[in-house]
C-alpha positions as CSV (number, residue, x, y, z in Angstrom):
1,M,81.4,73.1,60.6
2,H,77.7,73.8,61.2
3,A,76.7,70.7,59.2
4,R,78.6,68.6,61.9
5,Y,76.0,69.5,64.5
6,R,72.9,69.8,62.3
7,D,71.3,66.5,63.5
8,S,72.4,66.7,67.2
9,R,71.4,70.3,68.1
10,P,69.9,73.3,66.4
11,V,72.4,75.7,64.9
12,G,72.2,79.2,66.5
13,S,70.4,78.3,69.7
14,G,70.7,81.9,70.9
15,L,72.8,81.2,74.0
16,G,75.5,83.7,73.0
17,L,73.0,86.5,72.7
18,A,71.6,85.7,76.2
19,I,75.1,85.8,77.6
20,V,75.9,89.2,75.9
21,H,72.6,90.6,77.1
22,R,73.3,89.7,80.7
23,L,76.9,91.1,80.5
24,V,75.8,94.4,78.9
25,R,73.1,94.8,81.6
26,R,75.7,94.2,84.4
27,L,77.8,96.9,82.9
28,A,74.8,99.3,83.0
29,G,74.5,99.3,79.2
30,D,71.8,98.6,76.7
31,I,71.4,96.2,73.8
32,S,68.9,96.6,71.0
33,V,68.1,95.1,67.6
34,A,68.7,97.5,64.8
35,G,67.1,95.5,62.0
36,T,66.9,92.2,60.3
37,S,68.1,91.1,56.9
38,P,66.1,89.1,54.3
39,E,68.6,86.2,54.9
40,G,67.4,85.9,58.5
41,G,70.3,87.7,60.3
42,A,70.0,90.6,62.7
43,S,72.1,93.6,63.6
44,F,72.5,94.5,67.3
45,T,73.6,97.7,68.9
46,I,75.4,97.8,72.2
47,T,75.7,101.0,74.2
48,L,77.8,101.2,77.3
49,P,78.3,104.2,79.6
50,S,81.5,106.2,79.5
51,A,84.2,105.3,82.0
52,P,84.7,108.0,84.7
53,D,87.7,110.2,84.2
54,A,90.6,108.7,86.2
55,S,92.6,112.0,86.3
56,A,90.0,113.7,88.5
């Protein structure tokens, strides 16, 4: 599937990460990179606050 777009646009333009970053920030969370692999990938950690207790 990626080969289909190779000449028309770069694969992995990073738009998805930008959307996730904005969504996590709106939810008062944090996103960080945990490390990179030799193949060029990365591992991200998302932390969100706990929901308030609805029974209180």
